C-alpha positions as semicolon CSV with decimal commas, in nm:
position;residue;x (nm);y (nm);z (nm)
1;X;-3,530;5,508;3,911
2;X;-3,443;5,175;3,748
3;X;-3,751;5,192;3,524
4;X;-3,658;5,544;3,413
5;X;-3,292;5,465;3,340
6;X;-3,356;5,137;3,160
7;X;-3,638;5,292;2,956
8;X;-3,418;5,585;2,859
9;X;-3,124;5,367;2,758
10;X;-3,322;5,110;2,563
11;X;-3,517;5,363;2,360
12;X;-3,217;5,588;2,296
13;X;-3,027;5,290;2,155
14;X;-3,324;5,145;1,966
15;X;-3,404;5,483;1,811
16;X;-3,065;5,531;1,645
17;X;-3,117;5,458;1,277
18;X;-3,493;5,417;1,332
19;X;-3,738;5,561;1,080
20;X;-3,838;5,839;1,320
21;X;-3,474;5,946;1,348
22;X;-3,460;5,947;0,969
23;X;-3,780;6,153;0,975
24;X;-3,609;6,401;1,212
25;X;-3,323;6,434;0,963
26;X;-3,566;6,491;0,674
27;X;-3,766;6,752;0,866
28;X;-3,448;6,932;0,978
29;X;-3,314;6,943;0,624
30;X;-3,646;7,052;0,479
31;X;-3,750;7,323;0,725
32;X;-3,428;7,431;0,898
33;X;-3,632;7,531;1,206
34;X;-3,505;7,311;1,490
35;X;-3,717;7,447;1,778
36;X;-4,064;7,366;1,637
37;X;-3,933;7,029;1,513
38;X;-3,792;6,938;1,856
39;X;-4,110;7,052;2,032
40;X;-4,319;6,854;1,784
41;X;-4,111;6,541;1,851
42;X;-4,156;6,593;2,226
43;X;-4,535;6,635;2,207
44;X;-4,584;6,342;1,968
45;X;-4,364;6,115;2,177
46;X;-4,531;6,207;2,506
47;X;-4,878;6,136;2,367
48;X;-4,777;5,818;2,185
49;X;-4,574;5,673;2,472
50;X;-4,831;5,769;2,736
51;X;-5,090;5,569;2,542
52;X;-4,845;5,280;2,501
53;X;-4,756;5,290;2,871
54;X;-5,122;5,285;2,972
55;X;-5,177;4,987;2,742
56;X;-4,884;4,802;2,901
57;X;-5,013;4,864;3,253
58;X;-5,366;4,759;3,155
59;X;-5,243;4,437;2,992
60;X;-5,046;4,349;3,305
61;X;-5,349;4,408;3,525
62;X;-5,569;4,204;3,292
63;X;-5,341;3,904;3,242
64;X;-5,149;3,880;3,567
65;X;-4,777;3,868;3,643
66;X;-4,705;3,506;3,549
67;X;-4,857;3,526;3,200
68;X;-4,696;3,868;3,148
69;X;-4,353;3,726;3,236
70;X;-4,374;3,494;2,934
71;X;-4,525;3,756;2,704
72;X;-4,258;4,008;2,802
73;X;-3,975;3,760;2,766
74;X;-4,085;3,662;2,418
75;X;-4,159;4,027;2,328
76;X;-3,813;4,143;2,435
77;X;-3,652;3,861;2,234
78;X;-3,863;3,965;1,936
79;X;-3,756;4,328;1,979
80;X;-3,393;4,209;1,990
81;X;-3,435;4,052;1,647
82;X;-3,632;4,353;1,519
83;X;-3,353;4,588;1,630
84;X;-3,119;4,421;1,383
85;X;-3,344;4,508;1,087
86;X;-3,264;4,854;0,944
87;X;-3,554;5,094;0,901
88;X;-3,639;5,290;0,589
89;X;-3,835;5,613;0,576
90;X;-4,143;5,610;0,357
91;X;-4,174;5,931;0,155
92;X;-4,534;5,994;0,259
93;X;-4,430;6,009;0,624
94;X;-4,236;6,329;0,559
95;X;-4,520;6,511;0,380
96;X;-4,634;6,825;0,562
97;X;-4,945;6,993;0,433
98;X;-5,068;7,321;0,582
99;X;-5,005;7,258;0,952
100;X;-4,674;7,435;0,981
101;X;-4,348;7,287;1,101
102;X;-4,469;7,205;1,456
103;X;-4,801;7,051;1,351
104;X;-4,644;6,855;1,067
105;X;-4,379;6,718;1,304
106;X;-4,637;6,616;1,566
107;X;-4,853;6,433;1,315
108;X;-4,564;6,274;1,125
109;X;-4,388;6,154;1,442
110;X;-4,705;6,027;1,606
111;X;-4,795;5,824;1,298
112;X;-4,437;5,703;1,243
113;X;-4,426;5,574;1,602
114;X;-4,746;5,370;1,562
115;X;-4,638;5,007;1,564
116;X;-4,272;5,103;1,585
117;X;-4,027;4,907;1,799
118;X;-3,994;5,193;2,050
119;X;-4,371;5,195;2,096
120;X;-4,369;4,820;2,158
121;X;-4,075;4,867;2,394
122;X;-4,279;5,125;2,586
123;X;-4,572;4,884;2,617
124;X;-4,340;4,608;2,738
125;X;-4,150;4,830;2,981
126;X;-4,474;4,967;3,127
127;X;-4,590;4,608;3,173
128;X;-4,262;4,518;3,344
129;X;-4,235;4,816;3,578
130;X;-4,511;4,947;3,800
131;X;-4,428;5,314;3,738
132;X;-4,586;5,422;3,410
133;X;-4,468;5,778;3,466
134;X;-4,104;5,666;3,500
135;X;-4,130;5,449;3,189
136;X;-4,296;5,717;2,975
137;X;-4,053;5,982;3,100
138;X;-3,762;5,749;3,025
139;X;-3,879;5,643;2,681
140;X;-3,954;6,004;2,592
141;X;-3,609;6,114;2,710
142;X;-3,457;5,828;2,507
143;X;-3,640;5,951;2,197
144;X;-3,518;6,305;2,259
145;X;-3,158;6,190;2,318
146;X;-3,161;6,016;1,980
147;X;-3,361;6,271;1,780
148;X;-3,252;6,614;1,904
149;X;-2,894;6,566;1,778
150;X;-3,040;6,443;1,449
151;X;-3,237;6,767;1,420
152;X;-2,950;6,990;1,530
153;X;-2,661;6,821;1,353
154;X;-2,840;6,661;1,061
155;X;-2,670;6,390;0,867
156;X;-2,332;6,449;1,039
157;X;-2,463;6,246;1,335
158;X;-2,513;5,936;1,123
159;X;-2,156;5,957;0,997
160;X;-2,011;5,962;1,353
161;X;-2,194;5,655;1,483
162;X;-2,202;5,308;1,328
163;X;-2,572;5,226;1,302
164;X;-2,499;4,852;1,288
165;X;-2,306;4,863;1,616
166;X;-2,580;5,060;1,789
167;X;-2,847;4,820;1,660
168;X;-2,639;4,523;1,781
169;X;-2,609;4,679;2,128
170;X;-2,984;4,749;2,139
171;X;-3,055;4,391;2,028
172;X;-2,825;4,256;2,301
173;X;-3,001;4,465;2,567
174;X;-3,344;4,348;2,450
175;X;-3,222;3,986;2,440
176;X;-3,083;4,006;2,794
177;X;-3,410;4,153;2,920
178;X;-3,602;3,877;2,739
179;X;-3,392;3,599;2,891
180;X;-3,415;3,756;3,239
181;X;-3,792;3,787;3,206
182;X;-3,829;3,426;3,092
183;X;-3,605;3,313;3,379
184;X;-3,825;3,502;3,625
185;X;-3,554;3,745;3,729
186;X;-3,674;4,094;3,817
187;X;-4,008;4,248;3,904
188;X;-4,262;3,994;3,777
């Protein structure tokens, strides 16, 4: 349960103001069809985070717990710093083509998540916790918590929440996890 809750919280915080949340806002404004956009986000996130979770578990098995403790600690500290850097949405990421709203959302979100901080967080969390299913379910729920309101409420969401404060909280959480990992506290 810890893996699920921590994964959900970290990704929900890290996703606020992220380029994929900006992409959700763009898609919602462009298409005004929330259901296929939300389903597209869900499918893209499940596939992307399942791959990232499998990679994290494989890396842990390959390298061993002691080496992973250091890699995770440094990775979490890096993600803390990365969380403080605001994201920008590239125009080509919101292009659609002929795939419809659902297909365009799946492709755009999957590609936008490649190399994104929430994907790296999923790899690190899957390496930290032994339950890939809990991590992927948690990171996916975190993405949905951050992106569904963006789709449903559009830009009004970004006016209600200070992005800088949310990024600072996410950075603090990542930093704490990094220090705990380096200190050997937790499941390593």
